[in-house]
C-alpha positions in Angstrom: 127.3 162.4 80.0 128.6 164.1 83.2 131.8 162.7 84.6 131.4 160.4 87.5 133.0 162.1 90.5 133.8 161.2 94.1 131.8 163.0 96.9 133.2 166.2 98.5 135.8 167.7 96.1 138.2 169.7 98.3 136.9 173.2 98.3 139.9 175.2 99.4 143.7 175.4 99.7 145.9 175.4 102.7 147.8 178.6 101.9 146.8 180.0 105.3 147.5 176.8 107.3 149.3 177.6 110.6 152.9 177.6 109.8 154.2 176.6 113.2 152.4 173.3 113.2 151.2 172.8 109.6 147.6 172.4 110.8 145.4 170.0 108.9 144.0 171.5 105.6 140.5 171.3 104.4 141.7 169.0 101.6 142.6 166.4 104.2 139.3 166.4 106.1 138.5 163.0 107.4 135.4 161.2 108.5 134.0 162.4 111.9 134.9 159.1 113.5 138.4 159.0 112.2 141.3 159.0 114.7 142.8 162.5 115.1 145.9 163.2 113.0 147.3 166.1 115.0 150.0 166.1 117.7 151.2 168.8 120.2 154.8 168.3 119.2 156.0 170.3 116.1 156.1 168.9 112.6 159.6 167.7 111.8 161.8 170.2 110.0 162.3 167.8 107.1 158.5 167.7 106.5 158.1 171.5 107.0 160.3 171.9 103.9 157.6 170.3 101.6 155.0 172.0 99.5 152.5 170.9 96.9 151.0 173.1 94.2 148.1 171.6 92.2 145.2 172.3 89.9 142.2 170.0 89.4 139.4 169.5 86.9 137.1 171.3 89.4 139.3 174.5 89.3 140.2 174.5 85.5 139.0 173.0 82.3 140.3 169.6 81.4 142.3 171.1 78.6 143.9 173.6 81.0 144.9 170.8 83.4 146.3 168.8 80.5 148.4 171.7 79.3 149.8 172.4 82.8 152.3 169.5 82.6 153.2 168.5 79.1 156.5 166.8 80.2 156.6 165.8 83.9 160.5 165.6 84.0 160.9 168.9 82.2 158.4 170.6 84.5 160.1 169.2 87.6 163.5 170.3 86.3 162.2 173.9 85.9 161.1 173.9 89.5 164.2 172.2 90.8 166.5 174.7 89.1 165.0 177.5 91.2 167.3 178.8 94.0 166.7 177.1 97.4 164.8 174.2 95.9 166.3 170.8 96.6 163.9 168.6 94.7 160.7 168.5 92.6 158.3 165.9 91.2 155.6 166.7 88.7 152.5 164.5 88.7 149.7 164.4 86.1 146.8 162.1 86.9 143.2 162.1 85.8 141.9 165.7 85.9 144.8 166.7 88.2 148.3 168.3 87.7 150.5 168.7 90.8 154.1 169.6 91.7 155.6 168.4 94.9 158.6 170.4 96.0 161.3 170.2 98.7 163.3 173.3 99.7 166.4 173.8 101.8 164.6 175.1 104.8 160.9 175.7 105.8 161.6 179.4 105.3 162.3 178.8 101.6 158.9 177.3 100.9 157.5 180.4 99.3 160.4 180.3 96.8 159.3 176.7 95.9 155.7 177.8 95.6 156.6 180.6 93.1 158.6 178.2 91.0 155.8 175.6 91.0 153.3 178.3 90.0 155.4 179.4 87.1 156.0 175.8 86.0 152.3 175.1 86.1 151.5 178.3 84.2 148.8 179.3 86.7 148.9 182.1 89.3 146.6 180.6 91.9 147.0 176.8 92.3 145.8 175.1 95.4 148.7 174.9 97.9 149.5 172.5 100.7 152.5 173.0 103.0 154.4 170.6 105.2 152.1 168.1 106.9 149.2 168.9 104.6 151.3 168.2 101.6 152.2 164.7 102.9 148.4 164.2 103.8 147.4 165.2 100.2 150.0 162.9 98.7 148.8 160.0 100.9 145.2 160.6 100.1 146.0 160.7 96.4 147.8 157.4 96.6 144.9 155.9 98.5 142.4 157.0 95.8 140.5 159.4 98.0 141.3 162.4 95.8 140.5 160.7 92.4 137.5 161.6 90.3 136.5 158.0 90.6 136.8 157.0 94.2 139.4 154.3 94.9 140.6 153.9 91.3 143.9 152.0 90.8 145.5 153.8 88.0 146.8 156.7 90.3 149.2 154.4 92.1 151.0 153.6 88.9 150.9 157.3 87.9 152.4 158.4 91.1 155.1 155.6 91.2 156.2 156.4 87.6 156.3 160.2 88.3 158.5 159.8 91.3 160.7 157.1 89.7 161.2 159.4 86.6 162.2 162.3 89.0 164.6 160.1 90.9 166.2 158.8 87.7 166.6 162.4 86.5 168.3 163.3 89.9 165.5 165.7 90.7 164.1 164.1 93.8 165.5 162.3 96.9 165.5 162.6 100.6 162.2 163.6 102.2 160.4 163.8 98.8 161.1 160.1 98.1 160.5 159.0 101.6 157.1 160.7 101.6 156.3 159.1 98.2 157.3 155.6 99.4 155.2 155.9 102.5 152.2 157.2 100.5 152.5 154.4 97.9 152.8 151.8 100.6 149.7 153.1 102.2 147.9 153.1 98.8 148.8 149.4 98.3 147.7 148.5 101.8 144.2 150.1 101.7 143.5 148.3 98.4 144.6 145.0 99.8 142.8 145.4 103.1 139.6 147.4 102.4 137.0 147.5 99.7 137.9 151.0 98.4 138.7 149.7 94.9 136.0 147.0 94.7 132.9 147.1 92.5 132.4 148.6 89.1 132.4 152.4 89.1 133.1 153.5 85.5 130.6 153.2 82.6 133.0 151.4 80.3 133.5 148.6 82.9 129.9 148.5 83.8 128.9 148.2 80.1 131.3 145.2 79.8 129.7 143.7 82.9 126.3 143.9 81.2 127.6 142.3 78.0 129.4 139.5 79.9 126.2 138.8 81.9 124.0 138.6 78.8 126.3 137.3 75.9 129.4 136.0 77.5 132.9 137.0 76.4 132.5 138.7 72.9 134.8 137.9 70.0 133.8 141.2 68.3 132.6 144.4 69.8 131.3 147.5 68.0 131.6 150.8 69.8 129.4 153.6 68.4 130.8 156.9 69.3 134.5 157.9 69.6 134.2 160.3 72.6 135.4 159.9 76.2 132.8 157.2 77.1 133.6 155.3 73.9 137.2 155.3 74.7 136.4 154.1 78.2 134.5 151.1 76.8 137.3 150.2 74.4 139.9 150.4 77.2 137.8 148.2 79.6 137.0 145.7 76.9 140.5 145.2 75.6 141.8 145.0 79.1 139.3 142.2 79.9 139.0 140.2 76.7 141.0 139.1 73.7 138.7 140.5 71.0 138.3 142.7 67.9 136.9 146.1 68.5 135.5 148.2 65.6 134.4 151.8 66.1 131.6 153.7 64.3 131.7 157.4 64.3 129.6 160.3 63.1 132.9 162.1 62.1 135.0 160.3 59.4 138.2 161.8 60.8 137.6 160.4 64.3 140.0 157.8 65.4 139.5 155.5 68.3 142.1 152.9 69.3 140.2 149.8 68.7 141.8 146.5 69.5 142.9 145.6 65.9 139.7 146.9 64.3 138.8 149.9 62.3 136.8 153.1 62.5 133.7 153.2 60.2 131.3 155.9 59.3 127.8 156.0 60.9 126.2 155.2 57.6 127.9 151.8 57.7 126.4 151.0 61.1 124.0 148.2 59.9 126.9 146.5 58.1 129.2 147.0 61.1 126.9 145.3 63.6 125.9 142.4 61.3 128.3 139.9 62.8 128.9 141.7 66.2 128.6 139.9 69.5 128.0 143.1 71.3 127.4 146.8 70.6 127.9 149.8 72.9 126.6 153.2 71.9 127.7 156.5 73.3 127.5 159.1 70.6 126.0 162.2 72.3 123.8 162.7 69.2 120.5 164.5 69.7 118.6 162.0 67.5 118.7 158.2 67.6 121.4 156.6 65.5 120.6 152.9 66.2 117.3 152.3 64.4 115.3 149.5 63.0 117.7 148.8 60.1 120.6 148.3 62.5 118.5 146.2 64.9 117.4 144.0 62.0 121.1 143.4 61.0 122.2 142.6 64.6 122.6 138.9 65.4 119.9 137.4 67.6 122.3 136.5 70.4 124.0 139.9 70.5 123.6 142.6 73.3 123.3 146.3 72.8 124.3 148.6 75.7 123.0 152.2 75.1 125.0 154.6 77.3 124.0 157.8 75.5 121.8 160.7 76.8 119.5 161.1 75.0 119.4 157.4 74.0 121.1 156.3 70.8 118.5 153.6 70.2 115.3 154.6 68.6 112.2 154.5 70.9 110.7 151.4 69.1 114.0 149.5 69.4 114.4 150.5 73.1 110.9 149.5 74.0 110.5 146.3 72.0 113.9 144.7 71.5 115.1 142.7 74.5 118.7 142.8 73.3 118.9 146.5 74.2 120.0 147.5 77.7 119.6 151.2 78.6 121.6 153.6 80.7 119.5 153.1 83.8 120.7 149.5 84.2 124.3 150.6 83.8 123.9 153.4 86.2 122.5 151.0 88.8 125.5 148.8 88.5 127.8 151.9 88.9 125.8 153.0 91.9 126.2 149.6 93.6 130.0 149.8 93.1 130.2 153.3 94.4 128.2 152.5 97.5 130.7 149.8 98.3 133.6 152.2 98.0 131.9 155.0 99.8 131.2 152.6 102.7 135.0 151.8 102.8 136.1 155.4 102.6 135.9 156.2 106.4 138.2 153.3 107.1 140.6 154.5 104.5 140.5 158.0 106.0 141.6 156.5 109.3 144.4 154.5 107.6 145.6 157.7 105.9 145.7 159.5 109.2 147.7 156.6 110.7 150.1 156.4 107.8 150.8 160.1 107.9 151.5 159.9 111.6 153.8 156.9 111.1 155.7 158.9 108.5 156.0 161.9 110.8 157.3 159.6 113.6 159.9 158.2 111.3 161.0 161.7 110.3 161.2 162.6 114.0 163.3 159.5 114.7 165.5 160.3 111.7 166.4 163.6 113.2 167.4 161.8 116.5 169.3 159.3 114.5 171.5 162.0 113.0 172.2 163.3 116.5 172.9 159.8 117.8 175.3 159.1 114.9 177.2 162.3 115.6 177.3 161.5 119.3 178.6 158.0 118.6 181.3 159.4 116.2 182.4 161.8 118.9 182.5 159.1 121.6 184.5 156.8 119.2 187.0 159.6 118.5 187.5 160.2 122.2 187.8 156.4 122.9 190.4 156.0 120.1 192.4 158.9 121.4 192.5 157.6 124.9 193.4 154.1 123.7 196.3 155.5 121.6 197.6 157.4 124.7 197.3 154.2 126.8 199.2 152.1 124.2 201.9 154.8 123.9 202.4 154.7 127.8 202.6 150.9 127.7 205.0 150.9 124.8 207.1 153.4 126.6 207.6 150.9 129.4 204.9 151.8 132.0 204.6 148.5 133.7 201.5 149.1 135.7 198.7 148.3 133.3 196.1 148.8 136.0 197.2 152.4 136.5 197.2 153.0 132.8 193.7 151.6 132.5 192.4 153.7 135.4 193.9 156.9 134.0 192.5 156.2 130.5 189.0 155.5 132.0 189.1 158.7 134.0 190.3 160.7 131.1 187.7 159.1 128.8 184.9 160.0 131.3 186.1 163.5 131.7 186.3 164.1 128.0 182.8 162.7 127.3 181.2 164.7 130.1 183.2 168.0 129.7 180.8 169.6 127.2 177.5 168.4 128.9 178.9 169.5 132.3 179.6 173.0 131.0 176.2 173.3 129.3 174.4 172.2 132.5 176.3 174.7 134.6 175.4 177.4 132.1 171.7 176.3 132.3 171.8 176.4 136.1 173.3 179.9 136.1 170.6 181.1 133.7 167.8 179.4 135.7 167.0 177.0 132.9 165.5 174.2 134.7 164.1 172.6 131.6 167.5 171.7 130.3 168.5 170.2 133.7 165.3 168.2 133.7 165.9 167.0 130.2 169.4 165.8 131.2 167.7 163.9 134.1 165.4 162.2 131.6 168.1 161.7 129.0 170.5 159.9 131.4 167.8 158.4 133.7 169.3 160.2 136.7 168.1 159.8 140.2 168.8 163.4 141.4 168.3 164.4 145.1 165.3 166.7 145.6 166.4 168.2 148.9 168.5 171.1 147.6 
């Protein structure tokens, strides 16, 4: 059965994105009605130091994606050990492997990309730089990049990956700030939109059918131990306290089964004899659930046939009301997907807003660094002037007002000395922008008649 995927898998990378502004990558395309994400002002330097290298199931086989990151912390360490790299986080989610990297400067990003490529073991991963790396991380956290639109598991996967990297001293600074912002956005869209509502996987949909027809089962038999069978077991054990037995065509197959056991296909009639529900998903070319199994099945049980071609024999499918076919399950999944797709444009807009808020905070952080340095300098000047004033008073200067006036005059001169010299230099160079900036910075009412 084909995997259920979201619409519009990102078709390209952002390797050629404009470096000066980190223009929006195709992977971050938003709904036509979404608010714009770009600004005229430059992307903050801290953000320009970020890159993301990734591979997905649409680019490589599932096995190749699974091999790319066998140990997330070890993978991140290999990248972080590269020269000029300041941090790295390796993330493995469903059908996706990605490495997020921070470098010392934006000019060092290519070094980070090479290190990530080597760690992933692929020469041509998809690449996002700067702003588009932040956008991709935020879209990932919000469920827009998942094979199943809006799924919740990715939030936990991202959180654990970044926590592991932090604990290993492999990530901090802008990497963790970007992750915190993305995870906050992911939680928010799930709380405030319908992006994760409805049943959109076959395992959960099969359980919905069972619950609607037979109630909560005490014993479930899953026929088929492949991916869909595993989905059913996972959904059932998360939802109910029950026993799950598996039936497989291959004796060596092993499906984790809620305290139950794995039986051979030949034992199917005996396996279903006291089952409350049966879900089949073998992928066999011929029916495996025939008249004998149907006769052994309790009257109140439900059979959900997820296989293509069907596992239930034609006579059983057509004449036994206990059997529910794939079409009914697909309809339930389609309903859930329609709800999520309808919510996607709103989530796209929230992603754009979240990215812009993060960029604003990074811009403000740069100003805060400058402000802290300015306050340190002003404090040092103030302390020096206070010490000189105290010394004069201790030496017997009996005119405190004169001491205070001299201290204030000296303080003002010290604070304005460097700005005064810089503005004179700007005037001599014809640099009106710097002078205008000083006017704005200090809110000056400068005469215009010169």
